[in-house]
N, C-alpha and C positions, 0 to 999 in steps of 0.2 A: 250280398257281402255284409256280414255283420262284423263289427270291429269293437274291441274292448280297449278304450283309450287308457293308457297307463302313464300319461305324462302330467297333465295338469290336475287331475283329481287327487283328493286326499286318499290315504291308504284304505280307510273304511269304505269309501265309495268304490275304489278299485276292486276290493274283495266282494262287495255286494254285487257288482256287475259280473264278476267272475262266477259267483255262485249261480246267478240267474242263467248265464250262458251254459254252465255245466249242466244245470237242470234241464235246459232246453235240448242240449246235445244228447243227454242221457235218454231222452224220450224218443230219439230217432230209432225207428224200427226198420230193419232190413231183412228181406227174405233171402238175400244172398250176401256173400262177402264182398260188398262194394262200397264200404265206408273207409275213407282214407284219412289217416292221421299222420302228420309230420311235425316233429319238434326240431327246430334248427337253432343251435347255439350261436352266440355272437362270433365265435372263431371260424365258423364254416361260411365260406363266401357264397353269395347268390349264384355265381357261376358254377361252383362245385355242386350246389344243390340242384341246379337246372340239369347239369350233366348226369347226376345220379338218377333223377326222375326220368330223363329221356331214355336211360338204359333200362328202366323198369316198364316202359310203355307196353311191352308184350306180356308182362307179368305171367310167367308160365304156371304159377300155382293155381290160377283160375282156369277151370276146365270149360265152363260155359262160354261160348263165343259172345253171346249177348252181354253177359256180365263183364267179360274182358273189354268189350267196346265201351261200356259205361265207365269202367275204371280208367281206360285210356283217355277218355274225355275229361275225367277229373284230374288226372296227371297234367294234361295239357292246360287246363284252367289254372292249376297251381303254378305251372311254369310261366304262363302269361301274367299272372298276378305278381310273381316275384320280379319279373322284368320291369314292372312299374316302380319298383323300389330302388333307391340308390345304394342302400346297405341294410344289413341286418341290425335291428335295434340292440342296445347294450345288453338287455336281458334276454335276447334271443326272440324267436318268433314261433308260434304254433299255428298251424293251418289245418283245418278240417274240411273235407269235401264230401259231398253226397249227391247222388243223382236225384233230379226232380223230374220224374217222368211226366207229371201232369203239365209242367211248364216247358218240358223238353229242353232243360238246361241243367247246369250244375250249380248247386248251392254251396258257397264257400264261406267259412267263418274264420276270421283271423284274430289271434290273441297275442298281445304283448304281455307276458306274465309279470306278476309282482316280484318274482325272484328269478335269478338267472337260470336258464336252461343249460345244463352241464354236458349233455350228451345228445348226439344226433339220434333221433328215434323215428323210425318209419314203419308203418303197418297198414295192412288192408284186412278188414274183418267185417263181421256183421254188426259190430258196435264200435263206437269211437274209443280210442285209448285215452281216457281222461284222468288216469291215476296220477300222472305227474302234476297236473293242475290241482287235483284234490290234495295232494301232499303239500303244495304251497299254501293251501288254505287251512292248514292245521290251526287249531285254536291257540290263543295265547297261553291258556292254562291247560296243560295235559297232565292228568293224574294217573299214577300207577297204583294198583290195588293188589295186595297180597292177602290171601285167606288161607290160614295154615293151622294144623294141629300136629300131633306127633306122627300121624300116618300120611297125610297128603298136604300139598301146597298148590294153590292155584294162583295164576298171575293174570291180571287184566289191565287194560288201559282205557281210561275214559278220556275221549277226545271230543270236547264240546258236549253233545248229547248222545254220542255213540260210544257204547261199551263193547270192547273187543276182548275176547279171551285169547291170550297169547302164549301161555305155557301151563304145564301141569306136571308135577312130579310126585312120586311116592317115596316114603322114607326107607322102607324095608326093615324097620325096627320091629322086633318081636314084642308082644304084649307083656305086661307086668306079670310077675310070678310070685307065689307065696312060699317059695323054698326057704328053708331056714339055714342058720349058721353060715359057714364059710362060703357055701355055694350061693347063698343069697347075696352076700357082699360082692362076690366075684361077678355075679350076674348083673348087679346094679352098676358096677364099674364099667362093665362091657356095654351096658345099655347107655350109660352117660357118654361113653366114647362114640357110640353109634349116633346118639342125639346131636353131639357136637359136630360130627361129620355131616349130618343132615342139615344142621343150621348153616354150615359153610356152603353146602350145595344150594340151599334156598337163597343165600346171599349172592352166590355166583350167578344164579339164574335171574335174580333181580337186576344185577348189574348188566347182564346181557340184554334183558328185555327193556329196562328203563333208562339205560345210559348208552349202550352200544347201538342198539337197533332203533330206539326212540328216545328223544330227549324229553323226559317228563320234568315238571317243576313242582310236583306235589305228590305225596305218598299217603296212602291209607293202608293200615294193617289190621286185619280182623281174624277172628277164629274163635272156637270154643275153648274153654279152660285157660290154663296159665301158660301154654306153650308159646304163644305170641309174646307174652310179657318176658319170658325167659330169653327169647330170641332178641328182643329189642334192648334189654338192659345190658347185654354184652356187646362187644365191638365186632359183630359179624357183618353187619351192613356197611357198605361204603359210606364214608362220612358225608358225601354229597347227598345220598338218599336219606340218611338219618336226619340231616338238617332240613329236609323237605317234609318231614312227618307232619301231616295235618290232623290226623285222627287215629285213635286206636279203639276199635269197636268189638264188642262181644257178639258173636254169631253162633247159631246152632250148628252150622255146617262149615266145612272147609272145602278146599279144592275149587272147581269151577262154580259149583252152586254157592259156595261160600263167598266168592267174589261178587256175585250178584247180590247176595244178602248184605255184604259189607257196603256195597254201593247204595242200596236202599236205606240202610241205617245211617248213612253219612249225609243224608239230604240236608240236615241243618248246617253242616260244614260247607257242602258244595254250593248251597244257596248263596253264600257270601263270596263265592269266587266269581268275579267278573273281570272283564277286560279292564285293566287299570285306567286306560284312556277313557273308556265309556263312563267309568265311575267318576272320574274327575269332571267330565262334561256335565253329568247329571247333578253332581254336587254344586257346580257353578250355576246350573239352571235353578236349583232350589234356593241357593243363596240370593241370586238376583231376583227371583220371584218374591222373596220375603222382604226385599228392600222397598222403600217408598218411592223411589225415583222411576219405577216402571220400566226397567231395562230388559223386559221379556215380553214377547207376544206369542200367542199360540193360535193354531188353526191355519189351514192351508192358505186361505185368501189373505189374511192379515200378514202372514209370513211372506207371501209373495210380494205384497205391497211394500213391506219393509225392505226386502231384498232389492226390488227394482228402484226404490227411492234412495238406495245407498245407506240406509240406516242399520241394516243387519250386519253383524260381524260374523256370527257363526250360526248356521242352520242345523238343527238336530232333527233327524227324521228316523222313525222306527222302521226296521226292515220288513215289517209285515203290515204296512198301511193298506196295501192292495189298491192304491189309487193310480189311475192312468189318465193321460190326456189323449182324447180323440181329436185328430187333426183331419179336417175335410178341406180338400183343395179343389176348387172349381176347374174342370178340364177346359173350360172355354176361356177364362180370363185369369186363371192362376190365383184368384183371391182365396185366402184361407180363413177358416174360423175354427175355434177349438172349444172343447168341452172337457172339464175335469170331473171324472166320475169314478166310482168304485168298479173294479174289474168285473164284478158280478152283473153290473148293469151295462156292460159294454155293448152287447148285441142289441139290447132294447133301445139304448140311447142312439146308437148308430142308425138303426132303422128309422127312428123318429127324425133324426137330423137330415137323412137323405131325402125326406119329403119337403124340406124347407128350401126354397130357391136361394140361389146366390144373391147376396144383398147388392152386388154391383151390376150383374148382367142378367139376373133371373134364371141362370142356367140350373139344370137339375142333374147334371152328371158330375160326380166328384171322385177324386182319388182319396182313399181313406187309409190312414195309418194310425197306430197307437204308440204312445211313448210312456215310459215309466215316469212316475212323478219325480224320481231322483234326477232324471235327465232334464226335466222341466226346471227344477230348482237349480241344477248346475248351470244351465244356460243363462238363467237370470243372474246367478251369482257371479258368473265370469265377467260381467260388465261392470261390477262394483267391487271386485276383489273380496267378496264374502267367501267364507268356507262352508262346505256342506259336509256334515259328518253323519254317517249312518250308524245307528245304535242297533247292534245285532245280538248283544249278550242279554242276560236276564234283566239288565238295567232298562230294557225297552218297556218293561211293564210299568215302570214309573212314568216314562214318556207317554205311553198310551193312555194314562190317566188324564192327560191334558190334550188328547186328540191325536197323539202320535207325531205331531209336527210342532216345533217351536223354534223361535229365533232369539239369540242373545244379541242385544242391540249395542251399537256404539254410543248412542246418546238417546235421551228421552224423546219420544215422538210428541210433538206439540199438540 
C-alpha cells in the first residue's frame, strides 16, 4: 500500500509526491485489462462504494477467467481497505489496484488528492486512469498561444513544459485582386467584411479554448505580416484574454506550425514565468544569503542538522536532486542504519551495505527499503515545526547552483 499524505505537507510537497506516484503508476504495464482505478468523491459513502464494487465482482466485460479472477481479488482488496476507514476524506479518495503475480498478492495505491474529486469514476483497463490527477497538477501558469494570418489560425496551450495543439481554423477569405475601378472597391469592402467575420471567429475559438475549456492566465499571439496587429488593436478578443497578453511575436508561419514557432520565439518571455511562490522563496534565499548574519545553510547534511536542531524555518529542495535514503533493518534485532546517496548509486551502495554486519548483533540479514529525500526532510521537520518546500519551476536552477537543498534559518547558528 502506498499512500500520498495530503494533510500536514505543504502544497509543493503534496504535488511533488503526486507527480512521483503518477510517474510510478504510469509505468505499470499490463498484458490484460486488469488494472483497477476508482475515484470516490466525499459525498459517496464507504457503504455505497462497497456495495457498488461487490456488484462488479463478476465484471462481465472480462472474457478471460484468469483475468476475471485477478480483478475479483483487486475488488476484494479495495473493499477490505475501505472497511478500515471511518469516512471518505474531504477531498475524496482515489485507489488504484494491480495484480502482483510474483508476490501472489494485490498492490494497492491510495491517494487523497490536492483538490476535491467531483464525480465517482470506476474503470478496469490495461492502464490506470490518471487523467483526473494530472488535471489537478496543472501548472500555476498556463499560457494560450494563437498563431494567425489571413488564411489560418492555430491555437495551442502551454501547460508547464507541455505544448498541446487544441484548435485550428481556416478563414475562407479569397486572395487579393488587382481589379480596378468600382469592382476593386466592392471587392475590398467584401474582403474587409470577410476578414472582420474571421477575426470574430478567431476570438470565439480563443474564448472556447482558453476560457471555457481551459483557464489560461497568459496569452501569446504570433503570425506573419500585420494580420495579428489588426486583430489585436480592435476589440475582438474577450477583455480577459486581452489583459493577459504577454507577447506579440513575428513568425514565418501560422496555424499549428506557427504555434510551435511562436512558442520557440517567446522563450525570453516564458523564461520569466515562474510559480509566484517559488519566486518569493528564492528571492528570500538570495536576500538572506547576502546578509551578514548567516541565516542560510546549504547542502544536505548541514540542512538536516539545522532542521533536527530546530534552527531551520523553511527547507527549500529542488525536485530533481535524485537523492534517496537507503534504510537497512536487521531481521534479527530490528536495528536500522541509513545511507543518503544519489539514486544512481542505490544498487551499488545497497550491495556494499549488505556485506556489513549489524552493529548490535552482527546479523547479516536485512530488510531494505528506500525513501525519497523529501520524506526524510519532512520527517525531520515534523518534530520542529519547520516547513519543507519543493521548488519545481525554473527557479530550481538557482537552487541547484547551491547544491539543490538549502534552509532558511530562524536565527544564526553559533
